[in-house]
Biopython code that builds the backbone (N, CA, C, O; Angstrom):
import numpy as np
from Bio.PDB.StructureBuilder import StructureBuilder

atoms = [
    (1, "MET", "N", (0.820, -1.197, 0.000)),
    (1, "MET", "CA", (0.000, 0.000, 0.000)),
    (1, "MET", "C", (0.866, 1.264, 0.000)),
    (1, "MET", "O", (0.576, 2.230, -0.706)),
    (2, "LYS", "N", (1.934, 1.239, 0.804)),
    (2, "LYS", "CA", (2.824, 2.394, 0.855)),
    (2, "LYS", "C", (3.517, 2.612, -0.489)),
    (2, "LYS", "O", (3.754, 3.749, -0.897)),
    (3, "ILE", "N", (3.836, 1.524, -1.163)),
    (3, "ILE", "CA", (4.505, 1.635, -2.465)),
    (3, "ILE", "C", (3.582, 2.288, -3.483)),
    (3, "ILE", "O", (4.018, 3.143, -4.254)),
    (4, "ILE", "N", (2.321, 1.900, -3.495)),
    (4, "ILE", "CA", (1.359, 2.484, -4.436)),
    (4, "ILE", "C", (1.150, 3.960, -4.138)),
    (4, "ILE", "O", (1.091, 4.776, -5.058)),
    (5, "ALA", "N", (1.038, 4.306, -2.875)),
    (5, "ALA", "CA", (0.864, 5.712, -2.503)),
    (5, "ALA", "C", (2.082, 6.533, -2.904)),
    (5, "ALA", "O", (1.942, 7.661, -3.377)),
    (6, "THR", "N", (3.263, 5.982, -2.720)),
    (6, "THR", "CA", (4.492, 6.680, -3.106)),
    (6, "THR", "C", (4.558, 6.868, -4.607)),
    (6, "THR", "O", (4.917, 7.947, -5.078)),
    (7, "LEU", "N", (4.219, 5.838, -5.368)),
    (7, "LEU", "CA", (4.225, 5.940, -6.829)),
    (7, "LEU", "C", (3.215, 6.971, -7.326)),
    (7, "LEU", "O", (3.518, 7.751, -8.228)),
    (8, "LEU", "N", (2.037, 6.978, -6.753)),
    (8, "LEU", "CA", (1.034, 7.966, -7.143)),
    (8, "LEU", "C", (1.503, 9.378, -6.807)),
    (8, "LEU", "O", (1.260, 10.314, -7.567)),
    (9, "PHE", "N", (2.163, 9.526, -5.688)),
    (9, "PHE", "CA", (2.691, 10.827, -5.291)),
    (9, "PHE", "C", (3.751, 11.306, -6.282)),
    (9, "PHE", "O", (3.745, 12.472, -6.677)),
    (10, "LEU", "N", (4.647, 10.429, -6.681)),
    (10, "LEU", "CA", (5.706, 10.798, -7.616)),
    (10, "LEU", "C", (5.181, 11.076, -9.013)),
    (10, "LEU", "O", (5.683, 11.968, -9.696)),
    (11, "VAL", "N", (4.183, 10.329, -9.443)),
    (11, "VAL", "CA", (3.615, 10.507, -10.777)),
    (11, "VAL", "C", (2.786, 11.788, -10.856)),
    (11, "VAL", "O", (2.629, 12.350, -11.940)),
    (12, "SER", "N", (2.264, 12.251, -9.746)),
    (12, "SER", "CA", (1.391, 13.422, -9.766)),
    (12, "SER", "C", (2.131, 14.724, -10.061)),
    (12, "SER", "O", (1.497, 15.719, -10.413)),
    (13, "PHE", "N", (3.462, 14.741, -9.925)),
    (13, "PHE", "CA", (4.224, 15.942, -10.255)),
    (13, "PHE", "C", (4.217, 16.156, -11.760)),
    (13, "PHE", "O", (4.451, 15.229, -12.536)),
    (14, "SER", "N", (3.950, 17.368, -12.153)),
    (14, "SER", "CA", (4.006, 17.661, -13.583)),
    (14, "SER", "C", (5.447, 17.956, -13.969)),
    (14, "SER", "O", (6.202, 18.559, -13.206)),
    (15, "VAL", "N", (5.805, 17.528, -15.142)),
    (15, "VAL", "CA", (7.159, 17.710, -15.624)),
    (15, "VAL", "C", (7.179, 18.931, -16.528)),
    (15, "VAL", "O", (6.344, 19.061, -17.424)),
    (16, "ALA", "N", (8.121, 19.815, -16.297)),
    (16, "ALA", "CA", (8.253, 21.008, -17.116)),
    (16, "ALA", "C", (9.663, 21.035, -17.700)),
    (16, "ALA", "O", (10.654, 20.937, -16.977)),
    (17, "ALA", "N", (9.728, 21.169, -19.015)),
    (17, "ALA", "CA", (11.026, 21.223, -19.680)),
    (17, "ALA", "C", (11.363, 22.674, -20.015)),
    (17, "ALA", "O", (10.478, 23.515, -20.178)),
    (18, "GLU", "N", (12.649, 22.942, -20.112)),
    (18, "GLU", "CA", (13.097, 24.258, -20.536)),
    (18, "GLU", "C", (14.454, 24.108, -21.211)),
    (18, "GLU", "O", (15.150, 23.111, -21.021)),
    (19, "TYR", "N", (14.812, 25.094, -21.984)),
    (19, "TYR", "CA", (16.097, 25.077, -22.666)),
    (19, "TYR", "C", (16.640, 26.491, -22.721)),
    (19, "TYR", "O", (15.891, 27.461, -22.599)),
    (20, "ARG", "N", (17.939, 26.601, -22.905)),
    (20, "ARG", "CA", (18.602, 27.905, -22.971)),
    (20, "ARG", "C", (18.863, 28.261, -24.423)),
    (20, "ARG", "O", (19.258, 27.416, -25.226)),
    (21, "VAL", "N", (18.637, 29.525, -24.745)),
    (21, "VAL", "CA", (18.884, 30.049, -26.087)),
    (21, "VAL", "C", (20.032, 31.050, -25.998)),
    (21, "VAL", "O", (20.112, 31.841, -25.058)),
    (22, "TYR", "N", (20.912, 31.003, -26.984)),
    (22, "TYR", "CA", (22.069, 31.887, -27.032)),
    (22, "TYR", "C", (21.985, 32.746, -28.285)),
    (22, "TYR", "O", (21.597, 32.259, -29.347)),
    (23, "GLN", "N", (22.340, 34.002, -28.171)),
    (23, "GLN", "CA", (22.425, 34.893, -29.323)),
    (23, "GLN", "C", (23.892, 35.293, -29.476)),
    (23, "GLN", "O", (24.507, 35.825, -28.552)),
    (24, "TYR", "N", (24.433, 35.027, -30.659)),
    (24, "TYR", "CA", (25.850, 35.244, -30.926)),
    (24, "TYR", "C", (26.045, 36.200, -32.100)),
    (24, "TYR", "O", (25.156, 36.388, -32.930)),
    (25, "ILE", "N", (27.241, 36.797, -32.142)),
    (25, "ILE", "CA", (27.741, 37.389, -33.376)),
    (25, "ILE", "C", (28.730, 36.374, -33.915)),
    (25, "ILE", "O", (29.722, 36.055, -33.260)),
    (26, "LEU", "N", (28.461, 35.870, -35.099)),
    (26, "LEU", "CA", (29.279, 34.846, -35.725)),
    (26, "LEU", "C", (30.112, 35.497, -36.820)),
    (26, "LEU", "O", (29.583, 36.178, -37.698)),
    (27, "LYS", "N", (31.415, 35.279, -36.755)),
    (27, "LYS", "CA", (32.323, 35.831, -37.760)),
    (27, "LYS", "C", (33.109, 34.699, -38.400)),
    (27, "LYS", "O", (33.546, 33.768, -37.725)),
    (28, "ASN", "N", (33.283, 34.794, -39.709)),
    (28, "ASN", "CA", (34.062, 33.827, -40.444)),
    (28, "ASN", "C", (35.532, 34.203, -40.330)),
    (28, "ASN", "O", (35.901, 35.327, -40.671)),
    (29, "ASN", "N", (36.377, 33.299, -39.863)),
    (29, "ASN", "CA", (37.803, 33.580, -39.732)),
    (29, "ASN", "C", (38.558, 33.463, -41.050)),
    (29, "ASN", "O", (39.692, 33.930, -41.154)),
    (30, "ILE", "N", (37.955, 32.856, -42.044)),
    (30, "ILE", "CA", (38.604, 32.706, -43.343)),
    (30, "ILE", "C", (38.161, 33.852, -44.231)),
    (30, "ILE", "O", (36.974, 33.996, -44.523)),
    (31, "LYS", "N", (39.098, 34.656, -44.655)),
    (31, "LYS", "CA", (38.818, 35.828, -45.488)),
    (31, "LYS", "C", (38.807, 35.424, -46.965)),
    (31, "LYS", "O", (39.686, 34.700, -47.433)),
    (32, "THR", "N", (37.812, 35.899, -47.672)),
    (32, "THR", "CA", (37.751, 35.695, -49.117)),
    (32, "THR", "C", (37.596, 37.059, -49.774)),
    (32, "THR", "O", (37.334, 38.056, -49.101)),
    (33, "ALA", "N", (37.757, 37.097, -51.075)),
    (33, "ALA", "CA", (37.663, 38.364, -51.807)),
    (33, "ALA", "C", (36.261, 38.953, -51.731)),
    (33, "ALA", "O", (36.100, 40.171, -51.807)),
    (34, "ASN", "N", (35.255, 38.114, -51.584)),
    (34, "ASN", "CA", (33.864, 38.586, -51.570)),
    (34, "ASN", "C", (33.376, 38.991, -50.182)),
    (34, "ASN", "O", (32.267, 39.508, -50.046)),
    (35, "ASP", "N", (34.184, 38.766, -49.158)),
    (35, "ASP", "CA", (33.769, 39.107, -47.793)),
    (35, "ASP", "C", (33.857, 40.606, -47.563)),
    (35, "ASP", "O", (34.948, 41.168, -47.460)),
    (36, "GLN", "N", (32.711, 41.240, -47.485)),
    (36, "GLN", "CA", (32.695, 42.647, -47.114)),
    (36, "GLN", "C", (32.265, 42.774, -45.668)),
    (36, "GLN", "O", (32.901, 43.472, -44.879)),
    (37, "ASN", "N", (31.204, 42.107, -45.331)),
    (37, "ASN", "CA", (30.739, 42.064, -43.949)),
    (37, "ASN", "C", (30.585, 40.595, -43.595)),
    (37, "ASN", "O", (29.569, 39.982, -43.924)),
    (38, "ASN", "N", (31.566, 40.030, -42.937)),
    (38, "ASN", "CA", (31.541, 38.597, -42.688)),
    (38, "ASN", "C", (30.963, 38.235, -41.316)),
    (38, "ASN", "O", (31.227, 37.142, -40.814)),
    (39, "SER", "N", (30.195, 39.113, -40.712)),
    (39, "SER", "CA", (29.581, 38.796, -39.425)),
    (39, "SER", "C", (28.064, 38.774, -39.552)),
    (39, "SER", "O", (27.475, 39.477, -40.374)),
    (40, "GLN", "N", (27.456, 37.949, -38.717)),
    (40, "GLN", "CA", (25.998, 37.851, -38.692)),
    (40, "GLN", "C", (25.544, 37.498, -37.281)),
    (40, "GLN", "O", (26.301, 36.917, -36.503)),
    (41, "ILE", "N", (24.315, 37.851, -36.961)),
    (41, "ILE", "CA", (23.742, 37.517, -35.663)),
    (41, "ILE", "C", (23.029, 36.178, -35.808)),
    (41, "ILE", "O", (22.222, 35.983, -36.717)),
    (42, "VAL", "N", (23.341, 35.257, -34.891)),
    (42, "VAL", "CA", (22.817, 33.897, -34.946)),
    (42, "VAL", "C", (22.164, 33.566, -33.605)),
    (42, "VAL", "O", (22.683, 33.932, -32.550)),
    (43, "ILE", "N", (21.027, 32.873, -33.648)),
    (43, "ILE", "CA", (20.361, 32.387, -32.440)),
    (43, "ILE", "C", (20.402, 30.873, -32.468)),
    (43, "ILE", "O", (20.067, 30.256, -33.479)),
    (44, "SER", "N", (20.813, 30.267, -31.352)),
    (44, "SER", "CA", (20.980, 28.822, -31.299)),
    (44, "SER", "C", (20.729, 28.310, -29.891)),
    (44, "SER", "O", (20.800, 29.068, -28.924)),
    (45, "SER", "N", (20.436, 27.024, -29.779)),
    (45, "SER", "CA", (20.340, 26.404, -28.460)),
    (45, "SER", "C", (21.655, 25.720, -28.087)),
    (45, "SER", "O", (21.761, 25.116, -27.020)),
    (46, "TYR", "N", (22.654, 25.813, -28.963)),
    (46, "TYR", "CA", (23.978, 25.263, -28.658)),
    (46, "TYR", "C", (24.757, 26.224, -27.770)),
    (46, "TYR", "O", (24.760, 27.433, -28.001)),
    (47, "ASP", "N", (25.419, 25.676, -26.748)),
    (47, "ASP", "CA", (26.302, 26.494, -25.929)),
    (47, "ASP", "C", (27.511, 26.893, -26.780)),
    (47, "ASP", "O", (27.734, 26.301, -27.836)),
    (48, "PRO", "N", (28.293, 27.880, -26.346)),
    (48, "PRO", "CA", (29.380, 28.379, -27.195)),
    (48, "PRO", "C", (30.374, 27.309, -27.659)),
    (48, "PRO", "O", (30.746, 27.294, -28.832)),
    (49, "GLN", "N", (30.810, 26.419, -26.770)),
    (49, "GLN", "CA", (31.782, 25.400, -27.151)),
    (49, "GLN", "C", (31.205, 24.434, -28.182)),
    (49, "GLN", "O", (31.878, 24.080, -29.149)),
    (50, "THR", "N", (29.975, 24.014, -27.978)),
    (50, "THR", "CA", (29.340, 23.090, -28.911)),
    (50, "THR", "C", (29.119, 23.759, -30.257)),
    (50, "THR", "O", (29.336, 23.142, -31.299)),
    (51, "PHE", "N", (28.687, 25.019, -30.246)),
    (51, "PHE", "CA", (28.442, 25.741, -31.493)),
    (51, "PHE", "C", (29.723, 25.844, -32.318)),
    (51, "PHE", "O", (29.712, 25.570, -33.518)),
    (52, "ILE", "N", (30.819, 26.235, -31.683)),
    (52, "ILE", "CA", (32.092, 26.361, -32.394)),
    (52, "ILE", "C", (32.538, 25.001, -32.933)),
    (52, "ILE", "O", (32.972, 24.906, -34.081)),
    (53, "SER", "N", (32.437, 23.959, -32.123)),
    (53, "SER", "CA", (32.834, 22.624, -32.567)),
    (53, "SER", "C", (31.986, 22.146, -33.743)),
    (53, "SER", "O", (32.513, 21.581, -34.700)),
    (54, "TYR", "N", (30.692, 22.369, -33.675)),
    (54, "TYR", "CA", (29.770, 21.925, -34.719)),
    (54, "TYR", "C", (30.018, 22.655, -36.044)),
    (54, "TYR", "O", (29.786, 22.093, -37.115)),
    (55, "HIS", "N", (30.485, 23.899, -35.971)),
    (55, "HIS", "CA", (30.683, 24.705, -37.172)),
    (55, "HIS", "C", (32.144, 24.776, -37.616)),
    (55, "HIS", "O", (32.534, 25.733, -38.286)),
    (56, "GLY", "N", (32.949, 23.792, -37.257)),
    (56, "GLY", "CA", (34.287, 23.684, -37.816)),
    (56, "GLY", "C", (35.430, 24.046, -36.904)),
    (56, "GLY", "O", (36.586, 23.880, -37.295)),
    (57, "GLY", "N", (35.173, 24.522, -35.730)),
    (57, "GLY", "CA", (36.238, 24.847, -34.793)),
    (57, "GLY", "C", (36.621, 26.317, -34.819)),
    (57, "GLY", "O", (36.171, 27.084, -35.670)),
    (58, "SER", "N", (37.448, 26.681, -33.879)),
    (58, "SER", "CA", (37.815, 28.092, -33.708)),
    (58, "SER", "C", (38.728, 28.605, -34.820)),
    (58, "SER", "O", (38.903, 29.817, -34.950)),
    (59, "ASN", "N", (39.307, 27.726, -35.618)),
    (59, "ASN", "CA", (40.095, 28.180, -36.762)),
    (59, "ASN", "C", (39.208, 28.718, -37.883)),
    (59, "ASN", "O", (39.647, 29.543, -38.683)),
    (60, "LEU", "N", (37.956, 28.249, -37.940)),
    (60, "LEU", "CA", (37.050, 28.673, -39.010)),
    (60, "LEU", "C", (36.093, 29.785, -38.598)),
    (60, "LEU", "O", (35.778, 30.663, -39.402)),
    (61, "VAL", "N", (35.626, 29.755, -37.342)),
    (61, "VAL", "CA", (34.630, 30.738, -36.910)),
    (61, "VAL", "C", (35.046, 31.391, -35.606)),
    (61, "VAL", "O", (35.729, 30.787, -34.778)),
    (62, "LYS", "N", (34.626, 32.625, -35.439)),
    (62, "LYS", "CA", (34.804, 33.357, -34.183)),
    (62, "LYS", "C", (33.413, 33.677, -33.669)),
    (62, "LYS", "O", (32.528, 34.046, -34.441)),
    (63, "LEU", "N", (33.222, 33.537, -32.383)),
    (63, "LEU", "CA", (31.905, 33.673, -31.781)),
    (63, "LEU", "C", (31.971, 34.647, -30.618)),
    (63, "LEU", "O", (32.836, 34.526, -29.750)),
    (64, "ASP", "N", (31.059, 35.611, -30.597)),
    (64, "ASP", "CA", (30.913, 36.536, -29.469)),
    (64, "ASP", "C", (29.495, 36.407, -28.943)),
    (64, "ASP", "O", (28.536, 36.584, -29.694)),
    (65, "LEU", "N", (29.354, 36.101, -27.662)),
    (65, "LEU", "CA", (28.044, 35.942, -27.036)),
    (65, "LEU", "C", (27.434, 37.312, -26.774)),
    (65, "LEU", "O", (28.041, 38.152, -26.109)),
    (66, "LEU", "N", (26.238, 37.533, -27.298)),
    (66, "LEU", "CA", (25.523, 38.791, -27.053)),
    (66, "LEU", "C", (24.651, 38.688, -25.816)),
    (66, "LEU", "O", (24.756, 39.500, -24.897)),
    (67, "ARG", "N", (23.783, 37.676, -25.803)),
    (67, "ARG", "CA", (22.869, 37.492, -24.673)),
    (67, "ARG", "C", (22.358, 36.065, -24.670)),
    (67, "ARG", "O", (22.530, 35.325, -25.637)),
    (68, "THR", "N", (21.732, 35.695, -23.577)),
    (68, "THR", "CA", (21.173, 34.361, -23.427)),
    (68, "THR", "C", (19.894, 34.461, -22.594)),
    (68, "THR", "O", (19.749, 35.369, -21.776)),
    (69, "TRP", "N", (18.974, 33.528, -22.806)),
    (69, "TRP", "CA", (17.736, 33.487, -22.033)),
    (69, "TRP", "C", (17.208, 32.068, -22.012)),
    (69, "TRP", "O", (17.656, 31.213, -22.777)),
    (70, "ILE", "N", (16.252, 31.823, -21.132)),
    (70, "ILE", "CA", (15.677, 30.490, -20.958)),
    (70, "ILE", "C", (14.264, 30.489, -21.533)),
    (70, "ILE", "O", (13.488, 31.420, -21.320)),
    (71, "CYS", "N", (13.947, 29.417, -22.267)),
    (71, "CYS", "CA", (12.618, 29.245, -22.861)),
    (71, "CYS", "C", (11.933, 28.028, -22.236)),
    (71, "CYS", "O", (12.595, 27.027, -21.962)),
    (72, "PRO", "N", (10.630, 28.097, -22.010)),
    (72, "PRO", "CA", (9.911, 26.919, -21.540)),
    (72, "PRO", "C", (9.674, 25.962, -22.705)),
    (72, "PRO", "O", (9.651, 26.381, -23.862)),
    (73, "GLY", "N", (9.500, 24.689, -22.401)),
    (73, "GLY", "CA", (9.192, 23.712, -23.435)),
    (73, "GLY", "C", (10.432, 22.991, -23.927)),
    (73, "GLY", "O", (11.407, 22.823, -23.195)),
    (74, "HIS", "N", (10.373, 22.564, -25.194)),
    (74, "HIS", "CA", (11.481, 21.824, -25.783)),
    (74, "HIS", "C", (11.636, 22.244, -27.243)),
    (74, "HIS", "O", (10.787, 22.946, -27.792)),
    (75, "THR", "N", (12.722, 21.809, -27.858)),
    (75, "THR", "CA", (12.994, 22.199, -29.247)),
    (75, "THR", "C", (12.686, 21.071, -30.225)),
    (75, "THR", "O", (13.142, 21.110, -31.368)),
    (76, "GLY", "N", (11.931, 20.081, -29.804)),
    (76, "GLY", "CA", (11.585, 18.969, -30.679)),
    (76, "GLY", "C", (10.685, 19.408, -31.820)),
    (76, "GLY", "O", (10.052, 20.462, -31.757)),
    (77, "HIS", "N", (10.635, 18.604, -32.846)),
    (77, "HIS", "CA", (9.798, 18.849, -34.034)),
    (77, "HIS", "C", (10.112, 20.191, -34.681)),
    (77, "HIS", "O", (9.224, 20.846, -35.228)),
    (78, "ARG", "N", (11.376, 20.598, -34.617)),
    (78, "ARG", "CA", (11.851, 21.839, -35.243)),
    (78, "ARG", "C", (11.061, 23.071, -34.794)),
    (78, "ARG", "O", (10.797, 23.977, -35.584)),
    (79, "ALA", "N", (10.699, 23.086, -33.542)),
    (79, "ALA", "CA", (9.953, 24.217, -32.993)),
    (79, "ALA", "C", (10.833, 25.464, -32.986)),
    (79, "ALA", "O", (12.045, 25.375, -32.790)),
    (80, "ASP", "N", (10.222, 26.615, -33.199)),
    (80, "ASP", "CA", (10.958, 27.882, -33.140)),
    (80, "ASP", "C", (11.338, 28.185, -31.698)),
    (80, "ASP", "O", (10.672, 27.751, -30.758)),
    (81, "TYR", "N", (12.419, 28.937, -31.545)),
    (81, "TYR", "CA", (12.819, 29.379, -30.219)),
    (81, "TYR", "C", (11.842, 30.441, -29.731)),
    (81, "TYR", "O", (11.230, 31.145, -30.534)),
    (82, "CYS", "N", (11.698, 30.553, -28.420)),
    (82, "CYS", "CA", (10.830, 31.592, -27.878)),
    (82, "CYS", "C", (11.479, 32.959, -28.099)),
    (82, "CYS", "O", (12.692, 33.065, -28.277)),
    (83, "ASP", "N", (10.652, 33.995, -28.083)),
    (83, "ASP", "CA", (11.166, 35.348, -28.269)),
    (83, "ASP", "C", (12.026, 35.756, -27.089)),
    (83, "ASP", "O", (11.834, 35.293, -25.965)),
    (84, "SER", "N", (12.960, 36.616, -27.366)),
    (84, "SER", "CA", (13.853, 37.126, -26.337)),
    (84, "SER", "C", (13.092, 38.051, -25.388)),
    (84, "SER", "O", (12.326, 38.899, -25.847)),
    (85, "PRO", "N", (13.283, 37.908, -24.090)),
    (85, "PRO", "CA", (12.659, 38.852, -23.160)),
    (85, "PRO", "C", (13.214, 40.263, -23.340)),
    (85, "PRO", "O", (12.544, 41.242, -23.010)),
    (86, "TYR", "N", (14.431, 40.368, -23.861)),
    (86, "TYR", "CA", (15.021, 41.680, -24.133)),
    (86, "TYR", "C", (14.261, 42.390, -25.247)),
    (86, "TYR", "O", (14.096, 43.609, -25.218)),
    (87, "LYS", "N", (13.802, 41.622, -26.222)),
    (87, "LYS", "CA", (13.017, 42.199, -27.317)),
    (87, "LYS", "C", (11.707, 42.764, -26.769)),
    (87, "LYS", "O", (11.296, 43.865, -27.134)),
    (88, "LYS", "N", (11.063, 42.003, -25.898)),
    (88, "LYS", "CA", (9.813, 42.469, -25.295)),
    (88, "LYS", "C", (10.050, 43.719, -24.452)),
    (88, "LYS", "O", (9.243, 44.649, -24.471)),
    (89, "LEU", "N", (11.145, 43.737, -23.724)),
    (89, "LEU", "CA", (11.482, 44.903, -22.910)),
    (89, "LEU", "C", (11.718, 46.136, -23.769)),
    (89, "LEU", "O", (11.247, 47.223, -23.436)),
    (90, "ASN", "N", (12.442, 45.978, -24.870)),
    (90, "ASN", "CA", (12.682, 47.088, -25.779)),
    (90, "ASN", "C", (11.385, 47.615, -26.373)),
    (90, "ASN", "O", (11.225, 48.826, -26.523)),
    (91, "GLU", "N", (10.445, 46.719, -26.718)),
    (91, "GLU", "CA", (9.166, 47.147, -27.275)),
    (91, "GLU", "C", (8.374, 47.944, -26.251)),
    (91, "GLU", "O", (7.728, 48.931, -26.603)),
    (92, "GLU", "N", (8.414, 47.525, -24.970)),
    (92, "GLU", "CA", (7.696, 48.240, -23.919)),
    (92, "GLU", "C", (8.299, 49.630, -23.695)),
    (92, "GLU", "O", (7.574, 50.599, -23.471)),
    (93, "ILE", "N", (9.618, 49.717, -23.757)),
    (93, "ILE", "CA", (10.286, 51.006, -23.583)),
    (93, "ILE", "C", (9.943, 51.937, -24.715)),
    (93, "ILE", "O", (9.722, 53.127, -24.493)),
    (94, "LEU", "N", (9.895, 51.416, -25.935)),
    (94, "LEU", "CA", (9.577, 52.253, -27.098)),
    (94, "LEU", "C", (8.129, 52.741, -27.081)),
    (94, "LEU", "O", (7.838, 53.796, -27.645)),
    (95, "LYS", "N", (7.217, 52.003, -26.449)),
    (95, "LYS", "CA", (5.819, 52.402, -26.371)),
    (95, "LYS", "C", (5.633, 53.617, -25.462)),
    (95, "LYS", "O", (4.692, 54.391, -25.637)),
    (96, "LYS", "N", (6.513, 53.774, -24.512)),
    (96, "LYS", "CA", (6.351, 54.863, -23.525)),
    (96, "LYS", "C", (6.697, 56.185, -24.096)),
    (96, "LYS", "O", (6.615, 57.198, -23.401)),
]
sb = StructureBuilder()
sb.init_structure("model")
sb.init_model(0)
sb.init_chain("A")
sb.init_seg("    ")
for serial, (resi, resn, name, xyz) in enumerate(atoms, 1):
    if name == "N":
        sb.init_residue(resn, " ", resi, " ")
    sb.init_atom(name, np.array(xyz, "f"), 0.0, 1.0, " ", f" {name:<3s}", serial, name[0])
structure = sb.get_structure()
């Protein structure tokens, strides 16, 4: 009886997932004749080390972290990342 009560107690907790989103400035370390502006802003759920490793290593790309935030849910089924709270804050400031 105690085992069943314990199992019901543990199962009754709702599970909530969350993930961290990173916003980077990504720069190509390899210069070509066509490179005029070789930097871009990128949003990813990869941490800085994983992002650099996945994209060829530090010899190919340079990464500067702009900001990071936490999103509820998960990134399965190619779901979009949640909006940045900084974006919402900027919109509220501009409304005033």
